[in-house]
C-alpha positions as CSV (number, residue, x, y, z in Angstrom):
1,X,12.8,4.8,-17.4
2,X,16.6,2.8,-17.8
3,X,17.0,0.4,-15.2
4,X,19.2,0.9,-12.2
5,X,21.7,-0.2,-10.7
6,X,21.2,-2.9,-8.5
7,X,24.3,-2.6,-6.2
8,X,23.1,0.6,-4.7
9,X,21.2,-0.2,-1.5
10,X,17.3,0.5,-3.0
11,X,14.3,0.1,-1.1
12,X,12.6,-3.4,-1.1
13,X,9.2,-2.5,0.6
14,X,7.4,1.0,-1.1
15,X,4.2,2.0,0.9
16,X,2.8,5.2,-0.1
17,X,-0.3,7.4,0.6
18,X,-1.9,8.3,-2.1
19,X,-3.2,11.6,-1.2
20,X,-4.3,14.5,-2.7
21,X,-7.0,13.4,-5.6
22,X,-9.6,15.3,-4.9
23,X,-7.9,18.6,-4.0
24,X,-6.0,18.2,-7.8
25,X,-9.6,17.8,-9.2
26,X,-11.2,20.6,-7.5
27,X,-8.2,23.2,-8.0
28,X,-9.3,23.1,-11.8
29,X,-13.0,22.9,-11.2
30,X,-14.2,18.6,-11.5
31,X,-15.7,17.0,-9.6
32,X,-13.6,14.8,-6.8
33,X,-14.1,11.5,-9.0
34,X,-12.2,12.8,-11.6
35,X,-9.1,13.1,-9.2
36,X,-9.7,9.5,-8.1
37,X,-10.0,8.2,-12.0
38,X,-6.8,10.2,-12.6
39,X,-5.1,9.5,-9.8
40,X,-6.2,5.8,-10.4
41,X,-4.2,6.2,-14.1
42,X,-1.1,7.5,-11.9
43,X,-0.2,3.2,-9.7
44,X,-0.4,2.4,-13.3
45,X,2.9,4.0,-14.0
46,X,4.0,4.0,-10.8
47,X,3.9,0.3,-11.1
48,X,5.7,-0.2,-14.2
49,X,8.1,1.6,-13.0
50,X,9.0,0.0,-9.3
51,X,10.7,-2.9,-10.6
52,X,13.2,-0.8,-13.2
53,X,14.2,1.3,-9.3
54,X,14.8,-2.4,-8.0
55,X,11.4,-2.4,-5.6
56,X,9.9,-6.2,-5.1
57,X,7.1,-4.8,-2.8
58,X,4.9,-1.9,-3.5
59,X,1.9,-0.6,-1.1
60,X,-0.6,1.1,-2.0
61,X,-2.7,2.6,0.2
62,X,-6.0,2.8,-1.5
63,X,-9.1,3.3,0.5
64,X,-9.0,4.2,4.6
65,X,-11.4,3.1,7.2
66,X,-12.0,6.7,8.1
67,X,-12.7,7.8,4.5
68,X,-16.7,6.2,4.7
69,X,-17.3,9.4,6.2
70,X,-17.2,11.0,2.8
71,X,-20.4,11.5,0.8
72,X,-22.1,8.8,-0.8
73,X,-21.8,9.8,-4.2
74,X,-17.9,9.4,-3.5
75,X,-17.2,6.3,-2.3
76,X,-20.2,4.4,-4.8
77,X,-18.0,6.0,-7.3
78,X,-14.6,5.2,-5.4
79,X,-15.9,1.8,-5.3
80,X,-16.7,1.6,-9.4
81,X,-13.3,3.3,-10.3
82,X,-11.4,0.4,-8.1
83,X,-13.6,-2.3,-9.6
84,X,-13.0,-1.2,-13.6
85,X,-9.1,-0.8,-12.7
86,X,-9.3,-4.5,-11.4
87,X,-11.0,-5.5,-14.5
88,X,-8.7,-3.4,-17.0
89,X,-5.3,-4.2,-15.8
90,X,-5.8,-7.8,-14.2
91,X,-4.1,-9.0,-17.7
92,X,-1.8,-6.1,-17.8
93,X,-0.8,-7.0,-14.5
94,X,-0.6,-10.7,-15.2
95,X,1.8,-10.6,-17.9
96,X,3.8,-8.4,-16.3
97,X,4.0,-10.6,-13.6
98,X,2.2,-9.0,-11.1
99,X,1.1,-10.3,-8.1
100,X,-2.1,-8.2,-6.7
101,X,-3.1,-8.5,-3.4
102,X,-5.1,-6.7,-1.1
103,X,-5.1,-5.9,2.9
104,X,-7.9,-4.6,5.2
105,X,-11.7,-5.7,5.5
106,X,-14.2,-7.0,3.2
107,X,-17.1,-7.5,4.9
108,X,-18.5,-4.3,4.7
109,X,-17.4,-4.2,0.8
110,X,-19.8,-4.6,-2.0
111,X,-19.7,-8.6,-3.0
112,X,-19.1,-7.5,-7.0
113,X,-15.5,-6.1,-5.7
114,X,-14.8,-8.8,-3.4
115,X,-16.0,-11.1,-5.8
116,X,-12.8,-8.9,-7.7
117,X,-10.4,-8.8,-6.0
118,X,-10.4,-13.3,-5.1
119,X,-10.7,-13.6,-8.5
120,X,-7.2,-11.2,-9.3
121,X,-5.2,-12.7,-6.9
122,X,-5.5,-16.1,-7.1
123,X,-5.2,-15.3,-11.5
124,X,-1.6,-13.7,-10.3
125,X,-1.2,-15.3,-6.7
126,X,1.9,-17.4,-9.3
127,X,3.8,-13.8,-9.7
128,X,6.8,-12.9,-8.6
129,X,8.3,-9.4,-10.3
130,X,6.8,-7.0,-8.6
131,X,3.7,-7.3,-5.2
132,X,1.1,-5.1,-5.7
133,X,-1.2,-5.1,-2.6
134,X,-3.8,-2.5,-2.5
135,X,-5.1,-1.5,1.3
136,X,-9.0,-0.5,1.0
137,X,-11.1,-0.6,3.8
138,X,-7.7,-0.2,5.6
139,X,-7.1,1.2,9.3
140,X,-3.6,0.3,11.1
141,X,-5.2,0.2,14.4
142,X,-8.4,-1.9,13.3
143,X,-5.5,-4.5,11.4
144,X,-4.2,-4.7,14.3
145,X,-7.5,-5.2,16.7
146,X,-8.1,-8.2,14.3
147,X,-4.5,-9.9,14.7
148,X,-5.4,-9.2,18.3
149,X,-8.8,-10.8,18.3
150,X,-7.6,-14.2,16.2
151,X,-4.7,-14.0,18.2
152,X,-6.3,-14.2,21.8
153,X,-9.3,-16.7,20.5
154,X,-5.6,-18.7,19.6
155,X,-4.9,-18.9,23.5
156,X,-8.6,-19.1,24.6
157,X,-8.3,-22.6,22.1
158,X,-4.9,-23.8,23.6
159,X,-3.6,-23.1,20.0
160,X,-1.0,-20.9,21.6
161,X,0.1,-20.9,25.1
162,X,0.3,-17.2,26.7
163,X,3.8,-17.4,27.4
164,X,4.0,-17.5,23.7
165,X,2.2,-14.1,22.7
166,X,5.0,-11.6,21.7
167,X,5.8,-9.5,18.2
168,X,6.0,-12.5,16.2
169,X,2.8,-14.0,17.5
170,X,0.5,-10.6,16.2
171,X,2.7,-10.1,13.8
172,X,1.9,-13.7,12.0
173,X,-1.5,-12.2,11.9
174,X,-1.6,-9.6,10.6
175,X,-3.5,-9.2,7.2
176,X,0.4,-8.5,5.8
177,X,1.9,-11.4,7.6
178,X,3.8,-12.8,4.2
179,X,5.0,-9.0,3.4
180,X,8.7,-8.3,4.5
181,X,8.0,-4.7,6.6
182,X,8.4,-1.5,4.0
183,X,12.0,0.4,4.1
184,X,10.2,3.2,3.1
185,X,7.0,5.2,3.1
186,X,6.2,8.0,0.9
187,X,3.3,10.2,1.1
188,X,2.1,13.1,-1.2
189,X,0.1,16.0,-1.2
190,X,2.5,18.2,1.3
191,X,0.4,16.1,4.3
192,X,2.7,15.1,6.9
193,X,0.4,12.7,8.4
194,X,0.5,9.1,8.4
195,X,-3.0,8.4,8.6
196,X,-3.3,5.5,10.3
197,X,-2.3,3.3,7.8
198,X,0.4,0.5,8.4
199,X,1.9,1.8,12.2
200,X,3.5,-1.9,13.1
201,X,4.9,-2.8,10.3
202,X,6.7,0.6,9.7
203,X,7.9,0.8,13.0
204,X,11.4,1.6,11.2
205,X,10.7,2.3,8.0
206,X,12.4,6.2,6.6
207,X,9.9,8.4,5.3
208,X,9.6,10.9,1.9
209,X,6.7,13.8,2.5
210,X,6.0,15.4,-0.9
211,X,3.6,18.1,-2.2
212,X,3.2,16.3,-5.4
213,X,-0.6,15.8,-5.6
214,X,-0.6,11.9,-6.3
215,X,-1.6,12.1,-10.2
216,X,1.3,14.3,-10.4
217,X,3.6,11.9,-9.0
218,X,5.6,10.3,-11.5
219,X,8.0,7.6,-11.7
220,X,11.0,10.3,-12.2
221,X,10.1,11.8,-8.3
222,X,9.6,8.1,-6.9
223,X,13.6,7.6,-8.8
224,X,14.9,11.1,-7.0
225,X,13.2,9.5,-3.6
226,X,14.3,6.1,-3.5
227,X,18.2,8.0,-5.0
228,X,17.9,9.9,-1.2
229,X,17.0,7.4,0.5
230,X,19.9,4.9,-0.9
231,X,22.1,7.9,0.7
232,X,20.6,7.8,4.6
233,X,21.8,5.7,7.0
234,X,19.9,2.9,8.8
235,X,20.7,2.3,12.4
236,X,17.4,0.4,14.4
237,X,18.4,1.8,17.3
238,X,22.0,1.3,16.8
239,X,25.5,3.3,16.7
240,X,27.5,3.3,13.3
241,X,30.7,2.8,14.0
242,X,33.6,5.7,13.9
């Protein structure tokens, strides 16, 4: 893919709800985990394409707090896919200057997976070509509740005065505290829900819902969505002058 004209207005931060892996597999008569494996492979293509489109931050929704309700076999399979992705992509991400981080509660994850996550975060911490954030065991309401709990603890300990509690104070205690808010949120598979994904951070984001199932989502489609984003007028509650 050719490099994008950077004089165009490009979303600096794109967040993606990667939906449709299981449906993609069952439509073909295959086990759902085959779709999840294909979905993980699709992440590689989108990560490689993002910087060429002018995207500096990419956040993907891999596993929600609600996904624990799926079958034990599927959950275990997903955790194995996450671990294999980290192991197989570590060298590639480091070589291409990608910084990888994770958001969400880690305490429920397998210890080996937690160790792999911590290791690759440390290994890629100095990279800046693309900031890739993967949401695992993530739920927006859970994140806000955890941030509010930390804020309450800081008030109780006298580290912050009650009158200083505001949006900035809560924002600083979110998992995404050192990331800019998303400019564009994309959901694949034809569903039009936001599914508890970055509700605080996406308050002013633009949204795109595509019927494409995630394993079929291509860099070309991402580029087309970025082009449509560039044509939108973002008012942030204001009025565009006549």
